Each structure stands twice: as C-alpha cells, then as structure tokens.
Backbone bond lengths (Angstrom), bond angles and torsions (degrees), N, CA, C in turn:
res aa  C-N    CA-C-N  psi(-1)  N-CA   C-N-CA  omega(-1)  CA-C   N-CA-C  phi
1 M - - - 1.464 - - 1.534 110.85 -
2 S 1.323 116.11 143.30 1.445 118.18 -177.77 1.505 110.92 -67.45
3 S 1.335 115.46 151.38 1.443 119.98 179.39 1.528 111.61 -66.67
4 V 1.375 116.05 -27.55 1.457 118.72 178.64 1.522 110.76 -66.12
5 I 1.356 118.46 -44.08 1.433 120.74 179.48 1.526 109.67 -67.23
6 E 1.324 118.62 -39.58 1.471 119.85 178.52 1.535 112.12 -61.14
7 S 1.338 115.81 -42.55 1.475 118.11 178.74 1.506 112.84 -65.35
8 I 1.356 116.17 -37.38 1.495 119.46 179.47 1.520 110.53 -66.18
9 E 1.374 116.65 -44.76 1.458 120.32 -179.98 1.560 110.65 -68.35
10 R 1.289 117.16 -34.61 1.429 119.77 179.40 1.547 110.88 -64.96
11 A 1.333 116.67 -34.84 1.479 119.77 179.67 1.522 112.53 -74.75
12 Q 1.352 118.22 -11.26 1.481 119.87 179.18 1.518 112.96 -95.91
13 L 1.300 119.09 -5.22 1.471 120.72 -179.11 1.555 109.59 -69.85
14 R 1.334 114.78 137.91 1.460 121.27 -178.25 1.529 110.27 -118.75
15 R 1.311 114.32 162.38 1.493 119.46 176.09 1.504 110.37 -81.45
16 V 1.305 115.26 120.93 1.486 121.86 179.68 1.530 108.04 -133.62
17 P 1.340 116.41 151.81 1.464 119.15 179.04 1.521 111.85 -68.61
18 N 1.306 117.17 157.16 1.438 122.84 -178.11 1.518 108.52 -82.56
19 F 1.329 117.14 91.68 1.482 119.89 179.20 1.520 109.03 -115.03
20 A 1.321 116.60 162.12 1.441 123.75 -176.23 1.532 109.33 -139.90
21 P 1.335 119.27 168.61 1.439 120.36 175.72 1.522 112.49 -57.72
22 G 1.342 115.94 137.27 1.467 122.87 -176.61 1.489 111.22 101.00
23 D 1.318 120.47 -15.40 1.479 120.93 178.48 1.518 110.15 -82.03
24 R 1.336 115.56 146.87 1.439 121.57 174.14 1.512 109.56 -93.98
25 V 1.339 116.98 125.04 1.441 122.47 -175.73 1.489 110.64 -127.64
26 K 1.340 115.91 159.57 1.475 124.26 174.03 1.542 106.94 -119.83
27 V 1.307 114.98 113.03 1.463 121.90 -178.00 1.539 110.85 -97.45
28 H 1.320 117.27 114.73 1.447 122.40 178.07 1.554 107.58 -95.32
29 F 1.302 117.08 106.13 1.448 121.94 179.92 1.522 112.34 -123.16
30 Q 1.297 115.73 157.05 1.478 122.08 -176.50 1.513 110.20 -86.89
31 V 1.331 115.29 139.07 1.472 122.95 175.94 1.502 106.81 -122.66
32 I 1.360 116.12 128.44 1.445 122.43 -178.46 1.518 107.46 -106.75
33 E 1.325 115.80 124.21 1.468 123.34 -179.33 1.544 107.33 -125.91
34 G 1.324 115.84 93.00 1.452 120.01 -177.13 1.519 111.29 68.01
35 T 1.311 118.35 -113.68 1.467 124.23 179.37 1.537 110.52 -99.20
36 R 1.354 117.46 -1.39 1.428 120.67 -175.96 1.508 109.76 -100.43
37 R 1.329 116.78 149.75 1.473 121.42 175.82 1.512 107.68 -134.07
38 R 1.353 113.73 129.94 1.459 119.27 179.75 1.534 109.56 -139.76
39 V 1.357 113.77 165.50 1.469 119.58 -176.60 1.546 107.28 -108.52
40 Q 1.325 113.29 130.33 1.457 120.74 -179.45 1.545 108.90 -119.08
41 V 1.345 116.65 143.75 1.447 122.69 -176.30 1.530 108.88 -107.45
42 F 1.324 116.09 130.03 1.478 121.99 177.21 1.508 106.74 -120.57
43 E 1.317 114.82 112.27 1.482 120.37 -177.05 1.509 109.12 -109.56
44 G 1.323 116.04 135.44 1.459 122.10 179.38 1.520 112.72 -177.57
45 V 1.301 115.96 -170.50 1.452 124.08 -177.81 1.529 108.35 -101.39
46 V 1.330 115.50 131.58 1.452 121.21 176.53 1.538 108.93 -73.70
47 I 1.346 117.94 118.61 1.421 121.28 -177.93 1.534 112.43 -101.05
48 K 1.324 116.55 -18.42 1.480 119.85 174.20 1.530 110.28 -163.03
49 R 1.333 112.22 157.26 1.447 121.17 178.03 1.554 105.14 -142.89
50 Q 1.302 115.92 120.08 1.476 118.08 -175.93 1.532 110.06 -137.63
51 G 1.324 114.90 160.84 1.436 122.24 -179.47 1.532 111.91 90.45
52 H 1.302 115.88 -178.20 1.464 121.53 178.55 1.518 109.71 -153.66
53 G 1.270 115.99 160.17 1.459 121.26 179.32 1.503 112.64 68.74
54 A 1.331 115.62 -144.70 1.451 120.97 -176.69 1.536 111.49 -72.09
55 R 1.336 118.77 -14.97 1.480 122.89 -178.34 1.524 110.97 -98.77
56 E 1.293 120.31 14.38 1.459 120.78 -179.43 1.512 109.93 -76.55
57 T 1.336 116.51 139.57 1.476 122.46 178.84 1.531 110.28 -131.44
58 F 1.339 116.73 162.61 1.442 123.02 174.70 1.525 108.53 -142.85
59 T 1.347 114.24 148.22 1.480 121.15 -177.51 1.501 110.02 -114.00
60 V 1.329 114.23 131.14 1.489 121.76 -177.92 1.543 107.55 -114.45
61 R 1.360 115.62 134.73 1.476 121.47 -178.15 1.526 108.31 -122.29
62 K 1.340 114.40 138.86 1.485 118.37 176.08 1.537 108.35 -144.40
63 Q 1.344 115.21 164.77 1.468 122.73 176.80 1.500 107.87 -100.89
64 S 1.330 115.82 120.61 1.494 121.62 178.17 1.529 108.09 -119.64
65 F 1.380 115.99 102.48 1.478 122.82 179.25 1.522 110.11 57.40
66 G 1.349 114.61 42.36 1.451 119.80 175.76 1.525 114.44 83.48
67 V 1.272 118.01 1.91 1.462 122.86 -179.18 1.522 108.89 -114.82
68 G 1.332 115.98 131.22 1.450 119.64 179.93 1.529 110.19 -76.97
69 V 1.335 116.98 134.20 1.486 123.81 178.63 1.514 107.63 -127.25
70 E 1.299 114.58 131.14 1.491 120.79 177.62 1.501 108.25 -122.02
71 R 1.311 113.71 147.95 1.467 119.96 176.61 1.533 108.67 -147.22
72 T 1.346 114.62 135.67 1.463 120.19 179.83 1.523 110.46 -105.49
73 F 1.332 115.49 132.14 1.459 122.53 -179.35 1.500 110.34 -120.44
74 P 1.327 119.08 143.87 1.474 119.89 168.52 1.563 108.56 -75.49
75 V 1.298 114.69 137.03 1.457 119.58 -174.19 1.540 110.44 -63.89
76 H 1.318 116.46 -41.19 1.470 121.83 -173.60 1.522 111.81 -105.25
77 S 1.324 117.80 29.95 1.457 120.89 -179.84 1.531 111.10 -72.32
78 P 1.352 119.67 136.84 1.468 118.84 177.91 1.531 112.77 -71.58
79 K 1.344 119.43 -12.84 1.447 121.98 175.90 1.478 113.28 -77.50
80 I 1.294 119.00 -15.16 1.483 121.32 177.28 1.531 107.88 -88.07
81 E 1.300 116.93 117.28 1.479 120.60 -179.57 1.531 110.96 -74.40
82 R 1.305 116.18 -45.93 1.477 118.75 178.11 1.489 108.87 -163.80
83 I 1.361 116.78 162.25 1.448 125.04 177.48 1.534 107.54 -122.63
84 E 1.332 117.72 119.53 1.448 121.62 179.25 1.528 108.81 -101.21
85 L 1.316 113.99 136.13 1.474 119.32 178.98 1.543 108.07 -97.87
86 A 1.374 113.96 111.33 1.466 120.06 -176.34 1.518 111.55 -81.68
87 S 1.376 118.33 -44.20 1.468 121.27 -178.84 1.504 108.82 -157.16
88 R 1.316 115.38 161.50 1.469 122.17 178.34 1.563 108.25 -101.50
89 G 1.322 115.13 137.88 1.457 119.42 -178.41 1.517 110.80 -100.37
90 D 1.324 116.07 145.82 1.485 121.53 -179.92 1.546 106.46 -103.33
91 V 1.324 115.79 90.50 1.469 122.55 179.65 1.499 109.99 -131.14
92 R 1.340 115.74 163.14 1.459 120.53 -179.81 1.521 111.75 -124.64
93 R 1.318 115.73 24.66 1.455 120.35 178.30 1.567 109.92 -128.94
94 A 1.330 113.12 155.36 1.505 116.81 176.89 1.483 111.50 -92.99
95 K 1.342 119.08 -20.35 1.479 122.96 177.59 1.550 107.07 -127.22
96 L 1.362 115.26 117.78 1.425 120.48 -177.25 1.528 111.12 -99.72
97 Y 1.343 113.55 59.03 1.486 117.33 -179.28 1.536 111.17 -74.31
98 Y 1.291 118.72 -16.40 1.466 120.69 -179.01 1.521 112.00 -67.28
99 L 1.331 117.33 -17.27 1.474 119.98 -179.89 1.545 111.12 -70.07
100 R 1.310 116.99 -20.59 1.459 120.10 -179.31 1.550 111.18 -67.64
101 A 1.266 117.20 -27.27 1.477 121.50 -179.85 1.484 114.35 -90.98
102 R 1.318 117.07 3.20 1.477 121.21 -176.80 1.545 110.11 -115.77
103 V 1.325 113.64 149.12 1.448 120.91 -177.69 1.499 110.14 -132.84
104 G 1.339 117.69 147.45 1.439 120.52 176.61 1.524 114.51 73.99
105 K 1.383 115.15 -134.89 1.450 119.45 -178.74 1.515 113.15 -67.64
106 R 1.312 115.69 -26.19 1.501 119.00 -176.01 1.542 108.33 -72.13
107 A 1.348 119.07 -20.03 1.456 121.49 -179.62 1.546 112.24 -84.51
108 R 1.349 117.13 2.25 1.458 118.93 179.66 1.539 110.15 -82.14
109 V 1.325 113.38 155.55 1.446 121.79 177.09 1.510 109.84 -111.12
110 R 1.337 117.88 130.71 1.450 121.74 -178.51 1.533 110.95 -62.87
111 E 1.313 116.58 138.01 1.444 120.89 -175.62 1.527 110.68 -97.07
112 R 1.303 113.39 145.55 1.444 118.37 175.68 1.527 110.34 -77.37
113 R 1.388 113.19 146.36 1.456 117.58 -177.09 1.532 113.00 -71.59
114 Y 1.342 115.30 -51.75 1.450 119.41 -177.35 1.533 107.86 -151.32
115 T 1.298 116.88 130.26 1.457 121.37 179.37 1.536 112.37 -123.64
116 G 1.319 117.35 11.81 1.457 120.32 179.52 1.493 111.05 96.79
117 P 1.338 116.93 169.92 1.467 121.32 -179.62 1.538 110.46 -65.07
118 E 1.341 114.58 142.17 1.423 121.08 177.90 1.507 111.05 -87.29
119 V 1.293 117.90 142.81 1.483 123.20 -179.63 1.510 108.40 -89.11
120 E 1.359 116.66 125.65 1.434 121.13 176.80 1.518 111.00 -80.10
121 L 1.278 115.44 130.01 1.448 121.29 -178.14 1.547 109.81 -115.71
122 E 1.314 116.53 140.42 1.425 121.51 174.95 1.539 109.16 -92.59
123 P 1.312 118.01 134.02 1.465 118.88 -179.07 1.507 110.33 -64.90
124 G 1.317 117.23 144.52 1.433 123.10 -179.76 1.501 112.91 152.55
125 L 1.327 117.76 -174.08 1.431 123.37 -179.08 1.531 110.55 -77.23
126 L 1.338 114.71 144.87 1.466 119.50 -179.16 1.530 110.67 -77.85
127 H 1.339 117.32 -36.14 1.471 122.70 178.60 1.507 108.92 -123.30
128 E 1.311 115.54 149.59 1.470 118.66 174.67 1.502 109.13 -71.99
129 P 1.367 116.36 142.01 1.456 117.99 -179.11 1.507 112.44 -62.23
130 E 1.349 116.73 134.56 1.422 122.38 177.10 1.518 111.70 -111.79
131 E 1.298 115.82 157.63 1.474 120.95 -177.75 1.527 107.87 -74.32
132 A 1.322 116.82 127.23 1.423 121.62 -177.55 1.564 111.77 -74.31
133 T 1.354 115.69 139.72 1.453 119.73 -179.59 1.537 106.76 -131.43
134 D 1.323 116.32 159.50 1.463 121.66 177.51 1.523 110.13 -90.50
135 A 1.318 116.45 -168.49 1.466 121.16 -177.78 1.492 111.27 -65.74
136 E 1.298 120.48 -26.60 1.476 123.80 179.80 1.500 112.59 -88.20
137 G 1.314 118.15 -1.68 1.470 122.25 -179.98 1.502 114.23 83.40
138 M 1.341 119.04 18.74 1.441 122.46 -179.49 1.530 109.21 -102.80
139 T 1.320 117.51 139.72 1.420 123.24 176.56 1.543 110.00 -78.71
140 A 1.353 114.63 173.72 1.460 117.50 179.92 1.510 112.45 -66.78
141 E 1.328 117.18 -38.80 1.492 120.61 178.05 1.501 111.07 -63.94
142 E 1.353 117.49 -41.16 1.452 119.23 -178.52 1.547 110.98 -67.03
143 A 1.388 115.80 -36.62 1.441 118.61 -179.93 1.526 111.18 -66.58
144 V 1.353 115.45 -39.52 1.480 117.97 179.92 1.494 109.42 -68.09
145 A 1.319 119.23 -39.22 1.484 122.50 177.13 1.513 112.06 -63.22
146 A 1.322 117.00 -37.60 1.487 120.64 178.64 1.498 109.96 -66.93
147 E 1.334 118.21 -44.05 1.464 120.55 179.27 1.511 110.78 -64.38
148 A 1.324 117.98 -40.96 1.462 119.67 179.07 1.521 112.22 -66.60
149 G 1.318 117.35 -33.62 1.439 121.30 178.78 1.545 111.80 -70.91
150 G 1.317 117.54 -31.22 1.433 122.43 178.68 1.531 112.64 -74.21
151 E 1.324 118.55 -25.90 1.464 119.98 -179.02 1.520 111.65 -85.88
152 Q 1.337 120.06 -18.43 1.433 119.99 -177.60 1.528 114.12 -66.06
153 P 1.347 120.72 -40.92 1.473 119.05 -178.85 1.553 111.72 -62.56
154 S 1.314 118.72 -37.78 1.467 120.90 179.91 1.527 110.32 -65.48
155 E 1.336 117.33 -39.46 1.483 119.42 178.70 1.517 107.96 -67.20
156 A 1.350 118.84 -40.19 1.430 119.23 -179.87 1.527 111.67 -64.57
157 A 1.326 117.49 -37.33 1.483 120.20 178.73 1.492 109.89 -67.17
158 G 1.319 119.22 -38.37 1.444 120.97 179.25 1.516 111.38 -65.97
159 S 1.328 116.47 -38.10 1.483 119.26 177.48 1.491 111.25 -68.15
160 G 1.325 119.78 -33.70 1.473 122.07 178.77 1.504 110.98 -69.02
161 E 1.330 120.83 -38.29 1.434 122.39 178.91 1.519 109.96 -65.95
162 Q 1.320 117.52 -37.30 1.445 120.18 178.86 1.552 110.33 -69.44
163 G 1.308 117.48 -31.64 1.426 119.47 -179.74 1.529 113.40 -70.18
164 E 1.325 119.51 -28.27 1.447 122.11 -177.84 1.523 111.30 -77.11
165 R 1.330 120.65 -19.40 1.456 121.49 -178.47 1.534 110.10 -71.61
166 P 1.351 118.91 141.51 1.462 119.94 178.19 1.529 112.03 -67.08
167 G 1.295 114.42 139.28 1.460 118.13 -178.52 1.511 111.50 -76.54
168 P 1.353 115.85 163.15 1.476 119.38 179.30 1.512 112.19 -63.57
169 S 1.315 120.11 -24.64 1.481 120.91 -177.12 1.528 110.44 -66.89
170 E 1.366 118.00 -37.54 1.460 118.75 -178.95 1.534 110.41 -67.83
171 E 1.321 119.91 -39.27 1.464 121.81 179.34 1.513 108.85 -66.03
172 A 1.317 117.94 -41.32 1.461 119.63 -179.48 1.531 110.22 -63.98
173 T 1.319 116.83 -38.55 1.460 120.75 -179.75 1.505 111.25 -65.48
174 A 1.355 117.35 -41.29 1.481 119.60 178.44 1.500 111.38 -65.63
175 A 1.315 118.59 -39.89 1.460 121.12 177.98 1.537 111.55 -64.91
176 A 1.334 116.35 -39.14 1.430 119.54 178.85 1.539 113.73 -64.75
177 E 1.346 113.57 -40.19 1.476 116.76 176.46 1.505 112.53 -63.73
178 G 1.354 116.12 -42.33 1.499 118.29 179.13 1.567 111.19 -63.34
179 A 1.317 115.97 -38.57 1.468 120.76 179.02 1.527 110.73 -65.73
180 A 1.341 117.54 -38.23 1.451 120.96 -177.20 1.545 109.14 -71.35
181 E 1.353 119.52 -35.07 1.464 119.13 175.72 1.519 110.95 -67.56
182 G 1.333 117.56 -41.52 1.508 120.32 179.71 1.544 110.05 -63.53
183 A 1.327 116.54 -38.37 1.452 118.73 179.53 1.514 112.09 -67.87
184 A 1.351 116.45 -36.95 1.450 119.28 178.65 1.531 111.90 -64.80
185 E 1.357 117.89 -41.62 1.484 121.80 178.24 1.511 111.28 -66.18
186 A 1.348 117.11 -38.72 1.492 119.72 -177.71 1.495 112.92 -69.21
187 S 1.326 117.51 -32.78 1.457 122.04 -177.72 1.521 112.28 -101.70
188 A 1.339 119.02 23.41 1.475 120.98 -179.22 1.516 110.97 -68.67
189 D 1.367 118.33 -33.52 1.458 124.45 -177.86 1.542 111.11 -87.19
190 G 1.303 120.11 -2.77 1.441 121.12 -175.82 1.490 114.99 -95.69
191 G 1.326 122.21 4.33 1.473 123.49 177.50 1.494 111.93 94.53
192 G 1.319 113.99 171.42 1.437 121.29 -177.96 1.512 113.47 -69.68
193 S 1.339 117.18 -30.54 1.416 120.43 179.79 1.496 112.59 -65.19
194 S 1.374 118.62 -37.88 1.455 122.32 178.26 1.508 109.77 -67.19
195 R 1.330 119.49 -35.35 1.478 122.00 178.71 1.527 110.18 -65.47
196 E 1.370 115.02 -43.61 1.459 117.97 179.63 1.530 110.97 -64.65
197 D 1.349 117.02 -40.37 1.468 118.55 178.92 1.536 110.65 -65.36
198 A 1.347 118.37 -41.04 1.432 119.84 178.28 1.496 112.55 -65.34
199 G 1.349 117.31 -37.79 1.454 119.92 178.05 1.529 112.12 -66.18
200 D 1.362 115.88 -37.53 1.468 117.85 179.87 1.544 110.62 -74.49
201 A 1.297 117.64 -31.32 1.446 121.00 -177.04 1.519 113.74 -77.47
202 A 1.317 117.94 -19.30 1.479 122.41 -177.66 1.517 110.01 -105.68
203 P 1.304 120.83 91.89 1.457 120.54 177.82 1.510 111.69 -73.43
204 D 1.358 115.44 158.35 1.457 120.93 -176.76 1.538 106.82 -69.97
205 G 1.378 115.39 135.25 1.450 121.21 173.43 1.531 115.41 77.68
206 S 1.346 121.36 6.72 1.450 121.24 179.62 1.502 110.56 -95.55
207 A 1.348 115.13 151.85 1.473 121.63 -177.30 1.535 110.71 -83.11
208 D 1.315 120.55 -12.46 1.477 123.50 -177.57 1.524 111.03 -96.54
209 A 1.284 120.07 25.76 1.466 121.68 -179.02 1.502 111.00 -69.84
210 E 1.320 119.73 -40.71 1.458 122.16 178.72 1.534 111.91 -63.91
211 A 1.302 118.70 -42.27 1.451 120.69 179.43 1.516 112.17 -65.43
212 A 1.354 117.50 -37.09 1.457 121.10 177.96 1.485 110.46 -67.07
213 A 1.312 117.81 -40.48 1.501 120.67 -179.71 1.503 109.89 -66.58
214 A 1.337 119.57 -40.70 1.477 122.13 -179.29 1.528 108.83 -64.68
215 A 1.327 117.57 -40.09 1.488 120.40 179.70 1.517 110.36 -64.64
216 A 1.339 117.65 -39.26 1.470 119.37 179.12 1.486 112.03 -67.22
217 G 1.326 119.48 -37.95 1.484 122.03 177.87 1.529 111.18 -66.97
218 A 1.337 119.25 -35.26 1.482 120.04 179.27 1.511 111.60 -69.23
219 E 1.299 118.87 -34.13 1.488 122.43 -178.14 1.540 110.77 -73.12
220 A 1.360 117.51 -26.64 1.456 119.05 -176.91 1.522 110.44 -115.94
221 P 1.347 119.60 85.71 1.489 122.02 179.45 1.512 109.61 -72.96
222 D 1.370 115.29 166.62 1.465 121.72 179.76 1.522 110.44 -64.31
223 G 1.352 113.84 134.65 1.490 118.14 177.16 1.477 112.09 75.34
224 G 1.272 119.78 28.09 1.468 121.05 -179.94 1.487 113.57 -65.35
225 A 1.295 119.65 -31.01 1.475 120.90 179.37 1.510 113.18 -68.28
226 D 1.385 118.06 -39.30 1.470 122.69 179.32 1.528 111.30 -67.79
227 Q 1.347 117.27 -42.34 1.433 120.35 -177.58 1.515 111.58 -68.07
228 G 1.339 115.64 -28.71 1.460 116.90 178.91 1.534 111.67 -70.07
229 D 1.398 121.69 -24.78 1.481 124.02 179.48 1.516 111.53 -80.03
230 T 1.378 120.72 -23.23 1.429 122.82 -177.47 1.519 110.06 -79.38
231 P 1.383 118.18 124.55 1.468 119.68 179.28 1.490 112.02 -68.66
232 A 1.352 115.47 154.60 1.453 121.81 -178.98 1.520 110.61 -69.26
233 G 1.369 120.06 134.20 1.432 125.54 176.88 1.507 114.58 87.37
234 A 1.400 118.46 -5.31 1.470 121.31 179.37 1.486 107.88 -94.40
235 E 1.377 112.50 146.89 1.478 119.23 179.89 1.500 108.82 -83.63
236 P 1.197 117.88 140.55 1.484 119.58 178.51 1.524 109.61 -74.80
237 E 1.388 117.64 146.05 1.426 122.12 -178.51 1.492 113.05 -73.64
C-alpha cells in the first residue's frame, strides 16, 4: 500500500474503548434531518467486529418491541461522537449469529462479574495528523512546485523563438521603401511637382504606397508645363 494512503488512514483513527463481541454498548451518533443535526443513541449487544484500520466496522443488535434490529457502524466514523461501554459479555465466540434465532430471555448474553477498572478515554484522534508524502518522500506542495518548475524552461524557449522572428513593422517598412523608389523613377519625367506629390502621398510604412505613386503619375503627364501655356482651340506652331 502506498505511504500516502497509509498516512491518510492513520490520520482518521479515533480513540475508542476496547470492546468485543458480547459487550453491551451505547453508540452516540449524529443524525442530520434537513438543516437540523441531533445526536441519537443506539444501545445493544455487539454481535461481530470485523476489518482493521480505518475500515473496521462493528454490528450492534437490539430487541425493539419484540423485533430484532441490527445496525452496522464504522468504528472510526467522524459521525460517531462517542461509544459508551455499558457491560461486558461472557461469550466464547467472535460472531454471535446464534442470537438471531433467539427471542426474549434466551437472546440475552451473560454478563461478567468483574473485569477490572475501565479506562476513561477522551474523544478525538488517535494520532496527530501528519503531512502525506508519496513513494519518493515528496509532499503534494513539493510535487506541484517541481512540475511548475519543469514547465518554465519550455515556455521561456518558446518565447525566445518568437522574439527572433522579424516583426511585421520591418517588412512593411521595406515594402514602403521599394514602393517609394519605384514611384520616384516613374515620375522622373513629370517635373518636381509630381515628385513632391508622390512623396506626400506615400507615407512611411504604409501598404498603399504603390497606389499613391500610380495616382500621382497619372495626374502629371509628360510635358504638362508646355501644354498648360498653349491656349484652348489654337493650333500649335
């Protein structure tokens, strides 16, 4: 069994009196009814006790209006407030199943005269709770911290790879510079005014630099200054 399960079960063990089959006990257990909580007492003869550790149980039998009633309780259940030992029984069996076939005085168990002073026990846990550890001796907090520390280097490596990639701003800047050079060559015959218009229409780092340069070249055709001096309807010399 894992050490973690053993430590958890060890922390659930409670102080209970040393009783055996044939003893008459009073079990004070909690009953929840809606939002109310009360304590009910079940008194009877222990007919068997089985299991060990935190999974140990015992069965109590009593006669209620001529009808036999049995109930099984976990020995270390937190719903059991305390177990009172009313009397010791003088029996030589570990399982008193023969009581189920008896009614009235025949269902009684002979009581021991004297068994010595009883030890008073205070209700509570038998052992102080210990911190659970796994097979390697690590607690839950240490295991979580180790897993978190192992994931950090991979995240850092991923962030470093992303940092080495060129950003979109550098690509946009390179495209804008190429578009500006093409616009300048296309509008070289159109005069200084077309160059100024193309430079103003192509902002740095914008994706529409080529469209602005083409529009500037269309507005300024070759020889625009000479055509502007010739009056409309006159034949050129």
